[in-house]
C-alpha positions in Angstrom: 0.0 0.0 0.0 1.5 3.3 -1.0 1.6 5.7 2.0 -0.5 8.8 1.9 0.6 11.7 4.1 -2.4 11.0 6.4 -1.9 9.3 9.7 -4.8 8.9 12.1 -4.6 7.0 15.4 -7.8 5.5 16.7 -8.3 6.2 20.4 -10.8 4.6 22.7 -10.2 1.1 21.5 -9.1 -0.2 25.0 -11.5 -3.1 25.1 -10.6 -4.3 21.6 -6.9 -3.9 22.2 -7.3 -5.9 25.5 -9.0 -8.7 23.6 -6.3 -8.6 20.9 -3.7 -9.0 23.7 -5.6 -12.0 25.1 -5.7 -13.6 21.7 -2.0 -13.2 21.3 -1.5 -14.7 24.8 -3.1 -17.9 23.5 -0.4 -18.1 20.9 -2.8 -17.5 18.1 -1.8 -15.7 15.0 -3.4 -12.2 15.3 -3.3 -11.6 11.5 -6.7 -13.2 11.0 -8.4 -10.8 13.5 -6.4 -7.8 12.1 -7.6 -8.7 8.6 -11.2 -8.9 9.8 -10.9 -5.5 11.5 -9.2 -4.0 8.4 -12.0 -5.3 6.2 -14.6 -4.0 8.7 -13.1 -0.5 8.8 -12.6 -0.4 5.0 -16.3 -1.3 4.5 -17.3 1.4 7.0 -15.2 3.9 5.2 -16.7 3.0 1.8 -20.2 3.4 3.3 -19.4 7.0 4.2 -19.3 7.7 0.4 -22.8 6.5 0.1 -24.2 8.3 3.1 -22.2 11.6 2.7 -21.3 11.4 6.4 -17.9 11.1 8.1 -17.0 9.3 11.3 -19.6 9.8 14.1 -22.2 10.6 11.4 -20.9 14.1 10.8 -22.5 15.3 7.5 -20.2 16.5 4.8 -20.7 20.1 3.7 -22.5 20.3 0.4 -20.6 21.2 -2.7 -21.1 24.1 -5.1 -22.1 21.6 -7.8 -25.0 20.4 -5.6 -26.1 24.0 -4.9 -26.0 25.0 -8.6 -27.3 21.7 -9.9 -24.3 21.4 -12.3 -23.4 18.0 -13.9 -20.2 16.2 -12.8 -17.5 14.8 -15.0 -19.3 11.5 -15.3 -22.8 13.0 -15.6 -25.3 13.6 -12.8 -24.0 11.9 -9.7 -27.3 11.7 -7.8 -26.2 14.6 -5.6 -23.5 12.5 -3.8 -20.4 14.2 -2.4 -16.9 13.0 -3.3 -18.0 10.4 -5.8 -17.9 12.2 -9.2 -15.3 9.8 -10.8 -15.0 7.3 -8.0 -11.3 7.6 -7.8 -11.1 8.4 -4.1 -13.6 5.8 -3.0 -12.1 3.2 -5.2 -8.6 3.8 -3.7 -9.7 2.8 -0.1 -7.8 -0.3 1.0 -6.6 -2.0 4.2 -3.3 -3.7 5.0 -2.3 -6.0 7.8 1.0 -5.7 9.6 2.4 -8.0 12.3 0.7 -6.2 15.2 -1.6 -3.6 13.5 -3.8 -2.9 10.5 -4.2 0.3 8.5 -7.0 1.6 6.3 -6.1 4.4 3.9 -5.7 5.5 0.3 -3.8 3.1 -1.9 -2.2 4.8 -4.8 -0.3 7.9 -5.8 -1.0 11.1 -7.5 -4.6 12.3 -7.7 -6.1 9.9 -5.2 -3.5 10.7 -2.5 -3.8 14.5 -3.1 -7.6 14.3 -3.0 -7.6 12.2 0.2 -5.5 14.7 2.1 -7.5 17.7 0.8 -10.9 16.2 1.7 -9.8 14.6 5.0 -8.5 17.9 6.4 -9.8 20.6 4.1 -7.8 23.1 2.1 -7.7 26.9 1.8 -5.1 28.5 -0.4 -3.9 29.2 -3.9 -3.4 26.4 -6.4 -1.6 26.4 -9.8 -3.6 25.1 -12.7 -1.5 24.0 -15.7 -2.5 24.8 -19.3 -5.2 22.5 -20.6 -7.9 22.0 -23.2 -11.5 22.6 -22.2 -14.4 21.3 -24.3 -17.8 23.1 -24.0 -21.0 21.3 -25.0 -23.5 23.9 -23.8 -23.6 27.7 -23.3 -26.0 29.3 -20.8 -27.8 25.9 -20.4 -28.4 25.6 -24.1 -26.7 22.6 -25.9 -24.3 23.7 -28.7 -24.7 22.1 -32.2 -21.2 20.7 -31.9 -18.7 20.7 -29.0 -16.1 23.5 -29.0 -12.6 23.0 -27.6 -10.5 25.9 -26.3 -6.9 26.1 -24.9 -6.9 27.4 -21.4 -3.5 28.9 -20.3 -1.8 28.2 -17.0 -3.2 30.3 -14.1 -3.7 30.3 -10.4 -6.9 30.0 -8.5 -8.1 30.4 -4.9 -9.7 27.4 -3.3 -11.6 26.9 -0.1 -12.5 23.2 0.2 -14.2 22.3 3.5 -13.1 19.3 5.6 -15.0 16.2 4.6 -13.4 13.5 6.8 -13.9 10.0 5.5 -11.2 8.1 7.4 -11.6 7.3 11.1 -13.0 4.9 13.6 -16.2 5.9 15.4 -18.3 4.4 18.2 -20.1 2.0 15.8 -16.8 0.8 14.4 -15.4 0.3 18.0 -18.5 -1.8 19.0 -18.2 -3.9 15.8 -14.5 -4.4 16.4 -15.1 -5.5 20.0 -17.8 -8.0 19.0 -15.6 -9.5 16.3 -12.7 -9.8 18.8 -15.0 -11.5 21.4 -16.2 -14.0 18.8 -12.7 -14.6 17.7 -11.6 -15.2 21.3 -14.6 -17.6 21.8 -13.5 -19.6 18.8 -10.0 -19.9 20.2 -11.3 -21.2 23.6 -13.3 -24.0 22.0 
């Protein structure tokens, strides 16, 4: 898994960590439990893209596109936030390590940059390289044929609000604890 410059530590997992320690005391390989926890948190993170809510149910601020009713890069996106092309949601992965698991963004480039911006928000100036822009409508009226124009390099101010998608909330903690208890029960059989 490529490392994004995002590192969150989950706190309040005392019961789950205690159960994890007990499982290790029995000499069991903890990687199975860590894999289950990783898959659980990955699924929880992906669900946030469907609900438009971050950890603890905090709703994501609406986008300018939703306010204006504009169409996204892949057509109307049913008014969902952060799912225009599916790049960020599609890059969520988990990895298991000897004594830990991590859930984050797998990849480089656009997905990692977008992850950081949306997890923490961004306010500042960005540089936009020269590019081509194709216009298919003007003032809401479709053009007879698309027109392509060269846009020169320029800078723009951005103010992107925080839309946290990574994190472990109380529901996740409860689910992790239940999985750990079931795993411990199976070891004791």
